[in-house]
KOLRO-950235 format. One record per residue: x, y, z of N, C-alpha, C, CB in turn; residue in three letters; residue number from 1. Coordinates in steps of 0.2 Angstrom, whole numbers, m for minus. Glycine has a CB too. Layout:
N
+-------+-------+-------+-------+-------+-------+-------+-------+-------+-------+-------+-------+------+------+
|    nX |    nY |    nZ |   caX |   caY |   caZ |    cX |    cY |    cZ |   cbX |   cbY |   cbZ | resn | resi |
+-------+-------+-------+-------+-------+-------+-------+-------+-------+-------+-------+-------+------+------+
|     X |     Y |     Z |     X |     Y |     Z |     X |     Y |     Z |     X |     Y |     Z |  ALA |  NUM |
...
+-------+-------+-------+-------+-------+-------+-------+-------+-------+-------+-------+-------+------+------+
END
This chain:
188
+-------+-------+-------+-------+-------+-------+-------+-------+-------+-------+-------+-------+------+------+
|    nX |    nY |    nZ |   caX |   caY |   caZ |    cX |    cY |    cZ |   cbX |   cbY |   cbZ | resn | resi |
+-------+-------+-------+-------+-------+-------+-------+-------+-------+-------+-------+-------+------+------+
|   543 |   656 |    20 |   541 |   662 |    23 |   535 |   661 |    28 |   538 |   668 |    18 |  MET |    1 |
|   536 |   664 |    34 |   531 |   662 |    39 |   524 |   665 |    38 |   533 |   665 |    46 |  SER |    2 |
|   519 |   662 |    41 |   512 |   664 |    39 |   511 |   671 |    41 |   507 |   659 |    43 |  ASP |    3 |
|   514 |   673 |    47 |   513 |   680 |    49 |   516 |   685 |    44 |   517 |   681 |    56 |  ALA |    4 |
|   522 |   683 |    42 |   525 |   688 |    37 |   521 |   688 |    30 |   532 |   686 |    35 |  LEU |    5 |
|   519 |   682 |    28 |   514 |   681 |    22 |   508 |   685 |    23 |   513 |   674 |    21 |  GLN |    6 |
|   505 |   685 |    29 |   499 |   689 |    31 |   500 |   696 |    31 |   496 |   686 |    37 |  THR |    7 |
|   506 |   698 |    34 |   507 |   705 |    34 |   508 |   708 |    27 |   514 |   706 |    39 |  LYS |    8 |
|   512 |   704 |    23 |   513 |   706 |    16 |   506 |   707 |    12 |   518 |   701 |    13 |  LYS |    9 |
|   502 |   702 |    13 |   495 |   702 |    10 |   491 |   708 |    13 |   492 |   696 |    12 |  ALA |   10 |
|   492 |   710 |    19 |   488 |   716 |    22 |   491 |   722 |    18 |   490 |   716 |    29 |  MET |   11 |
|   497 |   722 |    18 |   500 |   728 |    15 |   498 |   729 |     8 |   508 |   728 |    15 |  ILE |   12 |
|   498 |   724 |     4 |   497 |   724 |    m3 |   489 |   726 |    m4 |   498 |   717 |    m7 |  LEU |   13 |
|   485 |   723 |     0 |   478 |   724 |     0 |   476 |   731 |     1 |   474 |   719 |     4 |  GLU |   14 |
|   479 |   734 |     6 |   478 |   741 |     8 |   481 |   745 |     3 |   481 |   742 |    15 |  ALA |   15 |
|   487 |   744 |     0 |   490 |   748 |    m5 |   485 |   748 |   m12 |   497 |   745 |    m7 |  ALA |   16 |
|   482 |   742 |   m13 |   478 |   742 |   m19 |   472 |   746 |   m18 |   476 |   735 |   m21 |  ARG |   17 |
|   469 |   746 |   m12 |   464 |   750 |   m10 |   465 |   758 |   m10 |   462 |   749 |    m3 |  GLY |   18 |
|   471 |   760 |    m9 |   472 |   767 |   m10 |   473 |   769 |   m17 |   479 |   769 |    m6 |  LEU |   19 |
|   474 |   764 |   m21 |   475 |   766 |   m29 |   480 |   771 |   m31 |   468 |   769 |   m31 |  GLY |   20 |
|   486 |   771 |   m27 |   491 |   775 |   m29 |   496 |   772 |   m34 |   495 |   777 |   m22 |  ILE |   21 |
|   498 |   775 |   m39 |   502 |   772 |   m44 |   510 |   773 |   m42 |   501 |   776 |   m50 |  GLN |   22 |
|   511 |   779 |   m40 |   518 |   781 |   m38 |   519 |   782 |   m31 |   521 |   787 |   m42 |  ARG |   23 |
|   523 |   778 |   m27 |   523 |   779 |   m20 |   529 |   783 |   m18 |   524 |   772 |   m16 |  TRP |   24 |
|   527 |   789 |   m14 |   533 |   793 |   m11 |   533 |   791 |    m4 |   531 |   801 |   m12 |  THR |   25 |
|   537 |   795 |     0 |   538 |   794 |     7 |   531 |   795 |    11 |   544 |   798 |    10 |  THR |   26 |
|   528 |   801 |     8 |   522 |   803 |    11 |   516 |   797 |    10 |   519 |   809 |     9 |  ALA |   27 |
|   516 |   794 |     4 |   511 |   789 |     3 |   512 |   783 |     7 |   510 |   788 |    m4 |  GLU |   28 |
|   518 |   781 |     8 |   520 |   775 |    11 |   518 |   776 |    19 |   528 |   774 |    11 |  VAL |   29 |
|   520 |   782 |    21 |   518 |   784 |    28 |   510 |   784 |    29 |   520 |   791 |    30 |  ASP |   30 |
|   506 |   786 |    24 |   499 |   786 |    24 |   497 |   778 |    24 |   496 |   789 |    18 |  GLN |   31 |
|   500 |   774 |    20 |   498 |   767 |    20 |   500 |   764 |    27 |   502 |   763 |    15 |  LEU |   32 |
|   505 |   766 |    30 |   507 |   763 |    37 |   502 |   765 |    42 |   514 |   766 |    39 |  ARG |   33 |
|   499 |   771 |    42 |   494 |   773 |    46 |   488 |   770 |    45 |   493 |   781 |    46 |  ARG |   34 |
|   486 |   769 |    39 |   480 |   765 |    37 |   480 |   758 |    40 |   479 |   765 |    29 |  LYS |   35 |
|   486 |   755 |    39 |   487 |   748 |    41 |   485 |   747 |    49 |   494 |   745 |    40 |  LEU |   36 |
|   488 |   752 |    53 |   487 |   752 |    60 |   479 |   754 |    61 |   491 |   758 |    63 |  ILE |   37 |
|   476 |   758 |    58 |   469 |   760 |    59 |   465 |   754 |    57 |   467 |   766 |    55 |  ALA |   38 |
|   466 |   751 |    52 |   462 |   745 |    50 |   464 |   738 |    54 |   463 |   743 |    43 |  ASP |   39 |
|   470 |   737 |    56 |   472 |   731 |    59 |   475 |   731 |    66 |   477 |   727 |    54 |  HIS |   40 |
|   475 |   737 |    69 |   478 |   738 |    75 |   485 |   736 |    76 |   474 |   734 |    80 |  GLY |   41 |
|   487 |   732 |    81 |   494 |   730 |    82 |   496 |   725 |    76 |   494 |   726 |    89 |  GLU |   42 |
|   492 |   721 |    74 |   494 |   717 |    68 |   496 |   721 |    62 |   488 |   712 |    67 |  ALA |   43 |
|   494 |   727 |    61 |   495 |   731 |    55 |   502 |   735 |    56 |   490 |   735 |    54 |  GLY |   44 |
|   505 |   735 |    62 |   511 |   739 |    63 |   517 |   736 |    58 |   513 |   739 |    70 |  LYS |   45 |
|   519 |   741 |    54 |   525 |   739 |    50 |   529 |   746 |    50 |   523 |   737 |    43 |  SER |   46 |
|   536 |   745 |    48 |   540 |   751 |    47 |   539 |   754 |    40 |   547 |   750 |    48 |  SER |   47 |
|   540 |   760 |    39 |   539 |   763 |    32 |   544 |   759 |    27 |   541 |   770 |    32 |  ASN |   48 |
|   550 |   757 |    30 |   555 |   754 |    26 |   553 |   747 |    23 |   562 |   753 |    30 |  GLU |   49 |
|   549 |   743 |    28 |   547 |   737 |    26 |   541 |   737 |    21 |   544 |   733 |    33 |  TYR |   50 |
|   537 |   742 |    22 |   531 |   743 |    18 |   534 |   745 |    11 |   527 |   749 |    20 |  ILE |   51 |
|   539 |   749 |    10 |   542 |   751 |     4 |   545 |   745 |     1 |   547 |   757 |     5 |  ALA |   52 |
|   548 |   741 |     4 |   552 |   735 |     2 |   547 |   730 |    m1 |   556 |   732 |     7 |  GLU |   53 |
|   541 |   729 |     2 |   536 |   725 |     0 |   533 |   728 |    m7 |   530 |   724 |     5 |  VAL |   54 |
|   532 |   734 |    m7 |   529 |   737 |   m13 |   534 |   736 |   m19 |   527 |   745 |   m12 |  LEU |   55 |
|   540 |   737 |   m18 |   545 |   737 |   m23 |   546 |   730 |   m25 |   552 |   739 |   m20 |  LYS |   56 |
|   546 |   725 |   m21 |   546 |   718 |   m23 |   540 |   716 |   m27 |   547 |   713 |   m17 |  THR |   57 |
|   535 |   719 |   m27 |   529 |   718 |   m31 |   529 |   722 |   m37 |   523 |   719 |   m27 |  MET |   58 |
|   534 |   726 |   m38 |   535 |   729 |   m45 |   532 |   736 |   m45 |   532 |   725 |   m50 |  GLY |   59 |
|   530 |   739 |   m39 |   527 |   745 |   m38 |   532 |   751 |   m38 |   522 |   746 |   m32 |  TRP |   60 |
|   531 |   756 |   m41 |   536 |   762 |   m41 |   536 |   765 |   m34 |   534 |   767 |   m46 |  LYS |   61 |
|   542 |   765 |   m31 |   542 |   768 |   m24 |   548 |   774 |   m25 |   544 |   763 |   m19 |  VAL |   62 |
|   546 |   780 |   m24 |   551 |   785 |   m25 |   552 |   788 |   m18 |   548 |   791 |   m30 |  GLN |   63 |
|   558 |   787 |   m15 |   559 |   790 |    m9 |   561 |   797 |    m9 |   565 |   786 |    m5 |  LEU |   64 |
|   562 |   800 |    m4 |   564 |   807 |    m4 |   571 |   807 |    m7 |   564 |   811 |     3 |  SER |   65 |
|   574 |   813 |    m9 |   581 |   813 |   m12 |   586 |   811 |    m6 |   582 |   820 |   m14 |  GLU |   66 |
|   584 |   813 |     0 |   589 |   812 |     5 |   589 |   804 |     7 |   587 |   816 |    11 |  ARG |   67 |
|   583 |   801 |     7 |   582 |   794 |     9 |   586 |   790 |     3 |   575 |   792 |    10 |  GLU |   68 |
|   584 |   792 |    m3 |   587 |   789 |    m9 |   595 |   789 |    m9 |   585 |   792 |   m16 |  GLU |   69 |
|   598 |   795 |    m7 |   605 |   795 |    m7 |   608 |   791 |    m1 |   607 |   803 |    m5 |  ALA |   70 |
|   604 |   791 |     4 |   607 |   786 |    10 |   607 |   779 |     8 |   602 |   787 |    16 |  GLU |   71 |
|   601 |   777 |     4 |   601 |   770 |     2 |   606 |   768 |    m3 |   594 |   769 |    m1 |  GLU |   72 |
|   607 |   773 |    m8 |   612 |   771 |   m13 |   619 |   771 |   m11 |   611 |   776 |   m19 |  ARG |   73 |
|   621 |   776 |    m6 |   628 |   777 |    m4 |   629 |   774 |     3 |   629 |   784 |    m5 |  PHE |   74 |
|   624 |   770 |     5 |   625 |   767 |    12 |   632 |   765 |    14 |   620 |   762 |    14 |  GLU |   75 |
|   635 |   761 |     9 |   641 |   758 |    11 |   647 |   763 |    11 |   643 |   753 |     5 |  GLU |   76 |
|   646 |   768 |     7 |   651 |   774 |     7 |   651 |   777 |    14 |   649 |   779 |     1 |  GLU |   77 |
|   645 |   778 |    17 |   645 |   782 |    23 |   646 |   777 |    29 |   638 |   785 |    24 |  PHE |   78 |
|   646 |   771 |    28 |   647 |   766 |    34 |   654 |   767 |    37 |   646 |   759 |    32 |  GLU |   79 |
|   654 |   767 |    44 |   660 |   767 |    48 |   665 |   773 |    45 |   663 |   761 |    47 |  ASP |   80 |
|   662 |   779 |    43 |   667 |   784 |    41 |   670 |   788 |    46 |   663 |   788 |    36 |  ILE |   81 |
|   666 |   788 |    52 |   668 |   793 |    58 |   672 |   788 |    63 |   663 |   796 |    61 |  LEU |   82 |
|   679 |   788 |    62 |   683 |   785 |    67 |   689 |   790 |    68 |   686 |   778 |    64 |  HIS |   83 |
|   689 |   792 |    75 |   695 |   796 |    76 |   697 |   795 |    83 |   692 |   804 |    75 |  PHE |   84 |
|   699 |   789 |    85 |   702 |   788 |    91 |   709 |   792 |    92 |   704 |   780 |    92 |  LYS |   85 |
|   712 |   793 |    86 |   718 |   796 |    86 |   718 |   802 |    81 |   724 |   792 |    84 |  THR |   86 |
|   723 |   806 |    81 |   723 |   812 |    76 |   724 |   809 |    69 |   729 |   817 |    78 |  LEU |   87 |
|   728 |   804 |    69 |   729 |   800 |    62 |   722 |   798 |    59 |   734 |   795 |    63 |  GLY |   88 |
|   718 |   794 |    64 |   712 |   792 |    62 |   707 |   798 |    59 |   709 |   788 |    68 |  ASP |   89 |
|   708 |   803 |    63 |   703 |   809 |    61 |   705 |   811 |    54 |   704 |   814 |    66 |  ALA |   90 |
|   712 |   812 |    53 |   714 |   814 |    46 |   712 |   809 |    41 |   722 |   814 |    46 |  GLU |   91 |
|   712 |   803 |    42 |   709 |   798 |    37 |   702 |   799 |    36 |   711 |   790 |    40 |  VAL |   92 |
|   698 |   800 |    41 |   691 |   801 |    41 |   689 |   807 |    37 |   687 |   802 |    48 |  SER |   93 |
|   693 |   812 |    38 |   692 |   819 |    34 |   694 |   818 |    27 |   696 |   824 |    37 |  LEU |   94 |
|   699 |   814 |    26 |   701 |   812 |    19 |   695 |   809 |    15 |   708 |   808 |    19 |  THR |   95 |
|   693 |   804 |    18 |   687 |   800 |    15 |   681 |   804 |    14 |   685 |   794 |    20 |  ARG |   96 |
|   679 |   809 |    19 |   674 |   813 |    18 |   675 |   818 |    12 |   672 |   817 |    25 |  LEU |   97 |
|   681 |   820 |    12 |   683 |   825 |     7 |   682 |   822 |     0 |   690 |   828 |     8 |  ASP |   98 |
|   685 |   816 |    m1 |   684 |   812 |    m7 |   677 |   811 |    m9 |   688 |   805 |    m6 |  GLU |   99 |
|   673 |   809 |    m4 |   665 |   808 |    m6 |   662 |   815 |    m8 |   662 |   805 |     0 |  LEU |  100 |
|   664 |   820 |    m4 |   661 |   827 |    m6 |   663 |   829 |   m13 |   664 |   832 |    m1 |  LEU |  101 |
|   669 |   828 |   m15 |   671 |   830 |   m21 |   668 |   826 |   m27 |   679 |   830 |   m22 |  ARG |  102 |
|   667 |   819 |   m25 |   664 |   815 |   m30 |   657 |   816 |   m31 |   665 |   807 |   m28 |  ARG |  103 |
|   653 |   817 |   m26 |   646 |   818 |   m26 |   645 |   825 |   m29 |   643 |   818 |   m19 |  PHE |  104 |
|   649 |   830 |   m28 |   648 |   837 |   m31 |   649 |   836 |   m38 |   653 |   842 |   m28 |  ARG |  105 |
|   654 |   832 |   m40 |   656 |   832 |   m47 |   650 |   828 |   m51 |   662 |   828 |   m48 |  ALA |  106 |
|   646 |   824 |   m48 |   641 |   820 |   m51 |   634 |   824 |   m50 |   641 |   813 |   m49 |  HIS |  107 |
|   634 |   829 |   m47 |   628 |   833 |   m45 |   623 |   829 |   m40 |   624 |   834 |   m52 |  GLY |  108 |
|   626 |   826 |   m36 |   622 |   822 |   m31 |   621 |   826 |   m25 |   626 |   815 |   m29 |  GLU |  109 |
|   616 |   831 |   m25 |   615 |   836 |   m20 |   614 |   833 |   m13 |   610 |   841 |   m22 |  ARG |  110 |
|   609 |   828 |   m13 |   607 |   824 |    m7 |   613 |   821 |    m4 |   601 |   819 |    m8 |  ALA |  111 |
|   617 |   818 |    m8 |   623 |   814 |    m5 |   628 |   819 |    m2 |   626 |   810 |   m10 |  ALA |  112 |
|   629 |   825 |    m6 |   633 |   830 |    m3 |   631 |   832 |     4 |   634 |   836 |    m8 |  VAL |  113 |
|   624 |   833 |     4 |   621 |   835 |    11 |   623 |   830 |    16 |   614 |   836 |    10 |  GLY |  114 |
|   622 |   824 |    14 |   624 |   819 |    19 |   631 |   819 |    22 |   622 |   812 |    16 |  ARG |  115 |
|   636 |   820 |    17 |   643 |   820 |    19 |   644 |   826 |    24 |   647 |   821 |    13 |  VAL |  116 |
|   641 |   832 |    23 |   641 |   837 |    27 |   638 |   836 |    34 |   638 |   844 |    24 |  LEU |  117 |
|   633 |   833 |    34 |   629 |   831 |    40 |   634 |   826 |    44 |   622 |   827 |    38 |  GLU |  118 |
|   637 |   821 |    41 |   641 |   817 |    44 |   647 |   821 |    47 |   644 |   811 |    40 |  ILE |  119 |
|   650 |   825 |    44 |   656 |   829 |    46 |   653 |   834 |    52 |   658 |   834 |    41 |  ALA |  120 |
|   647 |   836 |    52 |   645 |   840 |    58 |   644 |   836 |    64 |   638 |   844 |    56 |  ARG |  121 |
|   642 |   830 |    63 |   641 |   825 |    68 |   648 |   823 |    71 |   638 |   818 |    65 |  LEU |  122 |
|   653 |   822 |    67 |   660 |   821 |    69 |   662 |   827 |    73 |   665 |   820 |    63 |  GLY |  123 |
|   661 |   833 |    71 |   663 |   839 |    75 |   660 |   839 |    82 |   662 |   845 |    71 |  LYS |  124 |
|   653 |   837 |    82 |   650 |   837 |    88 |   652 |   832 |    93 |   642 |   837 |    87 |  ARG |  125 |
|   653 |   826 |    90 |   656 |   820 |    94 |   663 |   822 |    97 |   657 |   814 |    90 |  ARG |  126 |
|   667 |   825 |    93 |   674 |   827 |    96 |   673 |   832 |   101 |   678 |   830 |    90 |  ALA |  127 |
|   669 |   837 |   100 |   668 |   842 |   105 |   665 |   840 |   112 |   663 |   848 |   102 |  GLU |  128 |
|   660 |   835 |   111 |   657 |   832 |   117 |   663 |   828 |   121 |   652 |   827 |   115 |  MET |  129 |
|   667 |   824 |   118 |   672 |   821 |   121 |   677 |   826 |   124 |   676 |   816 |   117 |  ILE |  130 |
|   678 |   831 |   121 |   683 |   836 |   123 |   681 |   840 |   130 |   685 |   841 |   118 |  SER |  131 |
|   674 |   840 |   131 |   672 |   843 |   137 |   670 |   838 |   143 |   665 |   846 |   135 |  HIS |  132 |
|   671 |   831 |   141 |   670 |   826 |   146 |   676 |   826 |   151 |   669 |   819 |   143 |  ASN |  133 |
|   674 |   828 |   157 |   680 |   828 |   163 |   682 |   821 |   165 |   677 |   831 |   169 |  ARG |  134 |
|   678 |   816 |   163 |   680 |   809 |   164 |   686 |   806 |   160 |   674 |   804 |   164 |  LYS |  135 |
|   686 |   810 |   154 |   692 |   808 |   149 |   698 |   811 |   151 |   689 |   810 |   142 |  VAL |  136 |
|   704 |   808 |   150 |   710 |   810 |   152 |   712 |   817 |   148 |   716 |   805 |   151 |  GLU |  137 |
|   715 |   821 |   151 |   717 |   828 |   149 |   720 |   828 |   142 |   722 |   832 |   153 |  ALA |  138 |
|   725 |   823 |   140 |   728 |   823 |   134 |   723 |   821 |   128 |   734 |   818 |   134 |  GLN |  139 |
|   719 |   816 |   130 |   714 |   814 |   125 |   709 |   820 |   124 |   710 |   808 |   128 |  LYS |  140 |
|   707 |   823 |   129 |   702 |   829 |   128 |   705 |   834 |   123 |   700 |   832 |   135 |  ARG |  141 |
|   712 |   835 |   124 |   715 |   840 |   120 |   715 |   838 |   113 |   723 |   841 |   123 |  GLU |  142 |
|   716 |   831 |   112 |   716 |   829 |   105 |   709 |   830 |   102 |   718 |   821 |   105 |  GLU |  143 |
|   704 |   828 |   106 |   697 |   829 |   103 |   696 |   836 |   102 |   692 |   826 |   108 |  LYS |  144 |
|   698 |   841 |   106 |   697 |   848 |   104 |   701 |   850 |    97 |   701 |   853 |   110 |  ARG |  145 |
|   707 |   847 |    96 |   710 |   848 |    90 |   706 |   845 |    84 |   717 |   845 |    90 |  GLU |  146 |
|   704 |   839 |    85 |   700 |   836 |    80 |   693 |   840 |    78 |   698 |   828 |    82 |  ILE |  147 |
|   690 |   842 |    83 |   684 |   846 |    82 |   686 |   852 |    78 |   681 |   849 |    89 |  ALA |  148 |
|   692 |   855 |    79 |   694 |   861 |    76 |   695 |   859 |    68 |   700 |   864 |    79 |  GLU |  149 |
|   698 |   853 |    67 |   699 |   851 |    60 |   693 |   850 |    57 |   703 |   844 |    61 |  TRP |  150 |
|   688 |   847 |    60 |   681 |   846 |    57 |   678 |   853 |    55 |   676 |   842 |    61 |  PHE |  151 |
|   679 |   858 |    60 |   676 |   865 |    59 |   679 |   868 |    53 |   677 |   869 |    65 |  ARG |  152 |
|   686 |   867 |    52 |   689 |   871 |    47 |   688 |   867 |    40 |   697 |   871 |    48 |  ILE |  153 |
|   687 |   861 |    40 |   685 |   857 |    34 |   678 |   859 |    32 |   686 |   849 |    35 |  TRP |  154 |
|   674 |   859 |    37 |   667 |   861 |    35 |   667 |   868 |    32 |   662 |   861 |    41 |  LEU |  155 |
|   671 |   873 |    34 |   670 |   880 |    32 |   674 |   881 |    26 |   673 |   884 |    38 |  GLU |  156 |
|   680 |   877 |    25 |   684 |   878 |    19 |   687 |   872 |    17 |   690 |   883 |    21 |  THR |  157 |
|   683 |   867 |    14 |   686 |   861 |    12 |   692 |   861 |     7 |   681 |   857 |     9 |  PRO |  158 |
|   692 |   866 |     3 |   697 |   867 |    m2 |   704 |   869 |     0 |   695 |   872 |    m8 |  ASP |  159 |
|   704 |   872 |     6 |   710 |   874 |     9 |   712 |   870 |    15 |   709 |   882 |    12 |  ALA |  160 |
|   708 |   865 |    17 |   709 |   862 |    23 |   716 |   858 |    23 |   704 |   857 |    24 |  PHE |  161 |
|   717 |   854 |    18 |   723 |   849 |    18 |   729 |   853 |    18 |   723 |   844 |    13 |  PHE |  162 |
|   730 |   859 |    15 |   735 |   863 |    15 |   736 |   866 |    22 |   735 |   869 |    10 |  GLY |  163 |
|   731 |   868 |    25 |   731 |   871 |    32 |   733 |   866 |    36 |   724 |   873 |    34 |  TRP |  164 |
|   731 |   859 |    36 |   732 |   854 |    40 |   740 |   852 |    40 |   728 |   848 |    38 |  LEU |  165 |
|   743 |   853 |    34 |   750 |   851 |    34 |   754 |   857 |    38 |   753 |   851 |    26 |  GLU |  166 |
|   752 |   863 |    37 |   755 |   868 |    40 |   754 |   868 |    48 |   752 |   875 |    38 |  VAL |  167 |
|   748 |   866 |    50 |   746 |   865 |    57 |   750 |   859 |    60 |   739 |   863 |    58 |  ARG |  168 |
|   751 |   854 |    57 |   755 |   848 |    59 |   762 |   850 |    60 |   754 |   842 |    55 |  LYS |  169 |
|   765 |   854 |    56 |   772 |   856 |    56 |   773 |   862 |    61 |   774 |   859 |    49 |  ALA |  170 |
|   768 |   865 |    64 |   769 |   870 |    68 |   772 |   868 |    75 |   762 |   874 |    70 |  SER |  171 |
|   776 |   872 |    78 |   780 |   870 |    84 |   774 |   869 |    90 |   784 |   876 |    87 |  PRO |  172 |
|   769 |   873 |    90 |   764 |   872 |    95 |   761 |   865 |    95 |   758 |   877 |    95 |  GLU |  173 |
|   759 |   863 |    88 |   756 |   856 |    87 |   761 |   851 |    89 |   754 |   856 |    80 |  PHE |  174 |
|   767 |   851 |    87 |   772 |   846 |    89 |   773 |   846 |    96 |   779 |   848 |    85 |  LYS |  175 |
|   773 |   851 |   100 |   774 |   851 |   107 |   768 |   848 |   110 |   775 |   858 |   110 |  GLU |  176 |
|   762 |   849 |   108 |   756 |   846 |   111 |   755 |   838 |   109 |   750 |   850 |   109 |  LYS |  177 |
|   757 |   837 |   103 |   755 |   830 |   100 |   760 |   826 |    97 |   749 |   831 |    95 |  PHE |  178 |
|   766 |   829 |    96 |   772 |   826 |    93 |   771 |   825 |    86 |   773 |   819 |    96 |  GLY |  179 |
|   774 |   821 |    82 |   773 |   819 |    75 |   767 |   814 |    75 |   779 |   817 |    72 |  ASN |  180 |
|   762 |   816 |    71 |   757 |   810 |    70 |   758 |   808 |    63 |   750 |   813 |    71 |  ILE |  181 |
|   756 |   801 |    62 |   756 |   798 |    55 |   750 |   795 |    54 |   762 |   792 |    55 |  GLU |  182 |
|   747 |   796 |    48 |   741 |   792 |    46 |   743 |   785 |    44 |   738 |   796 |    40 |  THR |  183 |
|   738 |   781 |    44 |   739 |   774 |    42 |   742 |   773 |    35 |   732 |   770 |    43 |  ALA |  184 |
|   740 |   778 |    31 |   742 |   778 |    24 |   750 |   779 |    24 |   739 |   783 |    20 |  GLU |  185 |
|   752 |   784 |    28 |   759 |   785 |    28 |   763 |   780 |    31 |   761 |   792 |    31 |  GLU |  186 |
|   760 |   776 |    36 |   764 |   771 |    39 |   764 |   765 |    35 |   761 |   769 |    46 |  GLU |  187 |
|   759 |   763 |    31 |   758 |   757 |    28 |   761 |   757 |    21 |   751 |   755 |    27 |  GLY |  188 |
+-------+-------+-------+-------+-------+-------+-------+-------+-------+-------+-------+-------+------+------+
END
């Protein structure tokens, strides 16, 4: 380990001992971060994440907020979940979100459920943004409008969504606009 990192780690531990906190929450870690800057200036700058990691490696109890804890525990689950270049991709993304939502609800993981819904709202906003971008070709904008609608309906009625989606994909209007779409699962 470099001397700078060793020194930074020592600074964090010394300041942490000085505060005398037994159980570190997000607020206390942030307090420690501000103290390091006040005491050491530029040399004391560290992220809350790094400070928390240093405290954990030394065996100190660090209790993040429910939301941060959920993000940390389920980070892999949420990684790369929003892909919707095509309508089929969007269906796969919504299927994955739906599976996570149901699993987290079944296990009482409220913060993780909130994160799934937040990601779905982000997907809806992204699709809406692209659908309004005049630099994007008309057919692609139309697909993004459709995808935004899918996200909206899933967010409002997740239990009815996939039944609705099958009816929607079978409708003459949909077939005229988009043809038959296949998801990777159906193709593979």
